[in-house]
C-alpha positions as CSV (number, residue, x, y, z in Angstrom):
1,M,9.4,5.2,38.0
2,R,7.7,2.0,36.9
3,L,4.7,4.0,35.6
4,L,7.0,6.2,33.5
5,T,8.8,3.2,32.0
6,T,5.5,1.6,31.1
7,A,4.2,4.8,29.5
8,V,7.4,5.1,27.4
9,L,7.3,1.5,26.2
10,V,3.6,1.9,25.2
11,L,4.4,5.1,23.4
12,I,7.3,3.5,21.5
13,A,5.2,0.4,20.6
14,T,2.3,2.4,19.3
15,T,4.3,4.8,17.2
16,A,6.5,2.1,15.8
17,C,3.6,-0.1,14.7
18,G,1.1,2.6,13.6
19,T,0.7,3.8,10.0
20,G,-1.6,6.4,8.4
21,A,-4.1,8.6,10.1
22,A,-6.1,5.7,11.5
23,G,-3.0,4.3,13.3
24,G,-3.6,0.8,12.1
25,A,-1.0,-1.9,11.9
26,A,1.4,-1.8,8.9
27,R,0.4,-4.2,6.1
28,A,3.1,-6.1,4.3
29,C,3.3,-6.2,0.6
30,T,3.4,-9.7,-0.8
31,A,5.2,-11.0,-3.9
32,M,1.8,-11.5,-5.7
33,G,2.1,-10.0,-9.1
34,S,-0.3,-9.2,-11.9
35,P,0.8,-9.8,-15.5
36,S,0.2,-7.2,-18.1
37,G,-2.4,-8.2,-20.7
38,I,-5.5,-7.6,-22.7
39,A,-8.9,-9.3,-21.9
40,I,-11.9,-9.3,-24.2
41,E,-15.5,-10.0,-23.4
42,V,-18.1,-10.6,-26.1
43,D,-21.8,-10.3,-25.7
44,P,-23.3,-13.7,-24.8
45,A,-25.3,-13.7,-28.0
46,L,-22.0,-13.9,-29.9
47,V,-20.5,-16.8,-28.0
48,P,-21.9,-19.5,-30.3
49,K,-20.6,-17.6,-33.3
50,V,-17.0,-17.0,-32.2
51,D,-14.1,-19.4,-31.8
52,R,-10.5,-18.1,-32.2
53,G,-8.8,-14.9,-33.2
54,A,-5.9,-12.6,-32.4
55,F,-5.0,-9.3,-31.0
56,D,-2.4,-7.1,-32.7
57,V,-1.1,-4.6,-30.2
58,C,1.1,-1.6,-31.4
59,W,3.1,1.0,-29.5
60,D,6.3,2.9,-30.3
61,G,6.2,1.7,-33.9
62,D,6.3,-2.0,-32.9
63,C,3.4,-4.4,-33.3
64,R,3.0,-7.8,-31.6
65,S,0.3,-10.4,-32.3
66,Y,-1.2,-12.7,-29.6
67,P,-3.6,-15.5,-30.3
68,I,-6.9,-15.8,-28.4
69,D,-9.3,-18.7,-28.0
70,F,-12.8,-18.4,-26.7
71,N,-13.5,-22.1,-26.1
72,E,-17.3,-21.4,-26.0
73,M,-16.8,-18.8,-23.3
74,P,-17.7,-15.1,-23.5
75,D,-14.3,-14.0,-22.4
76,T,-10.6,-14.7,-23.1
77,S,-7.3,-12.9,-22.6
78,A,-3.7,-12.7,-23.7
79,D,-0.6,-11.9,-21.6
80,V,1.1,-8.9,-23.2
81,P,4.5,-8.5,-21.5
82,E,5.8,-4.9,-21.3
83,L,2.4,-3.4,-22.1
84,P,2.9,0.3,-21.3
85,A,0.5,2.4,-19.2
86,R,0.1,4.8,-22.2
87,E,-2.0,4.7,-25.4
88,V,-1.6,1.7,-27.6
89,E,-3.5,0.6,-30.7
90,V,-5.3,-2.8,-30.5
91,T,-6.7,-4.6,-33.5
92,V,-9.0,-7.5,-32.6
93,R,-9.8,-10.2,-35.2
94,I,-12.2,-12.9,-34.3
95,N,-13.1,-16.0,-36.4
96,D,-16.0,-18.3,-36.3
97,H,-15.8,-22.1,-36.0
98,A,-15.2,-22.5,-39.8
99,G,-12.3,-20.0,-39.6
100,A,-14.1,-17.2,-41.4
101,E,-13.5,-13.7,-39.9
102,V,-16.6,-12.4,-38.1
103,L,-15.0,-9.3,-36.6
104,E,-12.0,-7.0,-37.2
105,R,-11.9,-3.8,-35.2
106,T,-9.2,-1.4,-34.2
107,L,-9.3,0.8,-31.1
108,A,-6.8,3.2,-29.4
109,V,-6.8,2.4,-25.6
110,T,-4.7,3.3,-22.6
111,P,-3.8,0.3,-20.4
112,V,-4.3,0.9,-16.7
113,P,-1.9,-0.3,-13.9
114,T,-3.1,-2.9,-11.5
115,Y,-2.5,-3.1,-7.8
116,P,-2.6,-6.8,-6.8
117,N,-1.4,-6.0,-3.2
118,G,-3.4,-2.7,-2.8
119,R,-2.5,0.8,-3.8
120,D,-0.1,1.2,-0.8
121,C,2.2,-1.5,-2.4
122,G,2.6,0.1,-5.8
123,A,1.5,-0.8,-9.3
124,D,2.3,-4.0,-11.2
125,G,1.1,-5.2,-14.6
126,N,-1.0,-2.9,-17.0
127,K,-4.3,-4.2,-18.2
128,V,-6.9,-3.5,-21.0
129,L,-10.4,-4.7,-21.1
130,L,-12.2,-4.8,-24.5
131,L,-15.9,-5.3,-24.8
132,V,-17.7,-6.4,-27.9
133,D,-21.5,-5.8,-28.0
134,A,-24.1,-7.9,-29.8
135,N,-23.7,-5.7,-32.9
136,G,-19.9,-6.2,-33.1
137,A,-19.0,-2.7,-31.8
138,L,-15.8,-2.6,-29.8
139,R,-15.1,-0.4,-26.8
140,A,-12.8,-0.2,-23.8
141,G,-14.0,-1.2,-20.3
142,V,-12.4,-0.9,-16.9
143,P,-10.3,-3.9,-16.0
144,R,-11.4,-5.6,-12.8
145,A,-7.9,-5.6,-11.2
146,A,-7.3,-1.9,-11.8
């Protein structure tokens, strides 16, 4: 009888704690979030030439502007609350240290959802990564947190 009781308790414990095909322990989702936003990286050769600028992001007939500041770094970003996971149009304007515009480019991109707690915990903020090469060409990249 004792052997049967032990076997039943082991069976209950392993089925209650196991998840997935591997039977590993369940992993709790945390409250860690990931804000929606747009990041831009410029080629290192452009860093001495760029200073500040702005993104204009448009979807559903509504456009919003967000300032960006490179601070002598090759990358910067702007939080864009409510950025959808569907195509948006982004216009990037970058100025030099004297305030003269050195780049204005527009690109249609599709933000991708991020999974700060892993794919089992669901998506959170949507992200876009924009890359500017040494010639000033603008293209979309894959955000790191996607």
